Legacy VTK file of the C-alpha trace (Angstrom):
# vtk DataFile Version 3.0
C-alpha trace
ASCII
DATASET POLYDATA
POINTS 143 float
-62.474 -25.169 245.482
-59.000 -23.559 245.489
-56.363 -25.163 247.696
-54.460 -23.108 250.268
-50.894 -22.706 248.892
-49.487 -23.871 252.235
-51.341 -27.176 251.885
-50.097 -27.568 248.298
-46.515 -26.945 249.482
-46.831 -29.603 252.202
-48.139 -32.147 249.696
-45.457 -31.301 247.101
-42.765 -31.712 249.762
-44.149 -35.078 250.757
-44.262 -36.138 247.102
-40.511 -35.427 246.993
-40.123 -37.721 250.022
-41.990 -40.397 248.044
-39.386 -40.022 245.274
-36.534 -40.169 247.789
-38.033 -43.294 249.338
-38.038 -45.091 245.995
-34.845 -43.686 244.447
-32.559 -43.600 247.480
-34.074 -46.490 249.454
-35.012 -44.091 252.265
-38.191 -45.877 253.232
-38.128 -44.433 256.745
-39.368 -41.194 255.105
-42.433 -42.955 253.724
-44.113 -43.188 257.129
-44.465 -39.391 256.974
-45.932 -39.524 253.464
-48.675 -42.167 253.434
-51.200 -43.461 255.936
-50.771 -47.082 257.106
-53.963 -48.081 255.234
-53.137 -46.117 252.071
-53.769 -47.963 248.804
-51.503 -48.044 245.753
-51.922 -49.273 242.187
-50.058 -48.958 238.913
-52.071 -49.244 235.714
-51.478 -49.009 231.982
-52.957 -46.217 229.876
-55.995 -48.441 229.154
-56.626 -48.849 232.899
-55.470 -52.464 233.117
-53.469 -53.383 236.200
-49.741 -53.793 235.580
-47.430 -56.256 237.272
-44.151 -58.110 237.086
-42.958 -61.634 237.875
-46.478 -62.739 238.795
-47.076 -59.819 241.181
-49.971 -57.452 240.451
-49.021 -53.871 241.178
-51.872 -53.297 243.588
-51.329 -52.924 247.347
-53.835 -52.380 250.150
-51.402 -50.941 252.719
-48.400 -48.637 252.883
-46.229 -51.411 254.317
-47.086 -53.879 251.516
-46.160 -51.262 248.913
-42.944 -50.235 250.671
-41.877 -53.838 251.296
-42.320 -54.766 247.632
-40.327 -51.788 246.399
-37.624 -52.127 249.039
-36.910 -55.607 247.712
-37.425 -54.775 244.029
-35.584 -51.458 243.859
-32.668 -52.644 245.983
-31.018 -53.939 242.793
-31.987 -50.948 240.604
-30.904 -47.343 240.374
-33.664 -44.883 239.602
-34.600 -41.233 239.499
-38.154 -39.929 239.619
-39.013 -36.408 238.526
-42.418 -35.015 239.447
-43.662 -32.179 237.286
-46.815 -30.168 236.875
-49.641 -30.723 239.326
-53.291 -29.858 239.833
-55.028 -29.634 243.197
-58.726 -29.876 244.032
-60.025 -29.311 247.559
-62.800 -31.884 247.991
-63.496 -31.007 251.630
-61.609 -29.191 254.404
-59.812 -32.474 255.140
-59.371 -33.955 251.644
-57.452 -32.882 248.534
-57.265 -34.634 245.153
-53.940 -34.141 243.363
-52.695 -35.081 239.908
-48.931 -35.013 239.305
-47.136 -35.657 236.037
-44.037 -37.785 236.436
-41.073 -39.241 234.589
-38.661 -41.884 235.794
-35.489 -43.570 234.656
-34.630 -47.035 235.963
-31.519 -49.090 235.383
-29.742 -52.244 236.461
-26.482 -53.279 234.845
-26.736 -52.650 231.101
-30.559 -52.491 231.115
-32.240 -49.108 231.241
-35.853 -47.999 231.048
-37.604 -44.662 230.824
-41.221 -44.135 231.750
-43.772 -41.463 232.345
-47.328 -41.000 233.428
-49.693 -39.419 235.900
-50.124 -39.926 239.625
-53.755 -39.605 240.759
-53.723 -39.167 244.519
-55.991 -38.437 247.449
-54.468 -36.667 250.453
-56.202 -36.263 253.813
-55.612 -34.117 256.861
-54.663 -35.932 260.043
-54.213 -33.610 263.014
-52.170 -30.700 261.606
-50.520 -32.610 258.752
-51.412 -34.131 255.357
-50.983 -37.754 254.280
-51.495 -39.769 251.120
-54.634 -41.914 251.329
-54.441 -43.391 247.834
-52.199 -43.334 244.787
-52.942 -44.623 241.308
-50.098 -44.289 238.834
-51.235 -44.395 235.216
-48.219 -45.282 233.101
-48.615 -43.565 229.732
-45.100 -44.243 228.441
-42.543 -47.006 228.942
-39.471 -47.880 226.895
-36.737 -50.338 227.820
LINES 1 144
143 0 1 2 3 4 5 6 7 8 9 10 11 12 13 14 15 16 17 18 19 20 21 22 23 24 25 26 27 28 29 30 31 32 33 34 35 36 37 38 39 40 41 42 43 44 45 46 47 48 49 50 51 52 53 54 55 56 57 58 59 60 61 62 63 64 65 66 67 68 69 70 71 72 73 74 75 76 77 78 79 80 81 82 83 84 85 86 87 88 89 90 91 92 93 94 95 96 97 98 99 100 101 102 103 104 105 106 107 108 109 110 111 112 113 114 115 116 117 118 119 120 121 122 123 124 125 126 127 128 129 130 131 132 133 134 135 136 137 138 139 140 141 142
């Protein structure tokens, strides 16, 4: 089912707030993006869960995800660029979205570039839309 362009615009705007949260450490914006019980995971192209320093990149709440990245990205500088997207209206209160994305991350002399696809579910709560789940499939990474 086609998605109302106004709904797509709301979701795209909130995806930008996700990028600002990560890149500019503006995590106060994230409360307006994702539900408290939203789930997050980051997987490789083969579907295997990624991680770093003994931490699996799989979180069962918005606050767990934000807390991890607040600490981790505090030392890094990054820029996320979200590109093309597809929207599927599952029900009047649920939309599935796929975004393409690229990111650049650096600390000191180290620099990495990555890309992949965000598979997300957004739900209506009152008169607004919020992320219910996000799975990032990393299809490219070079450091």
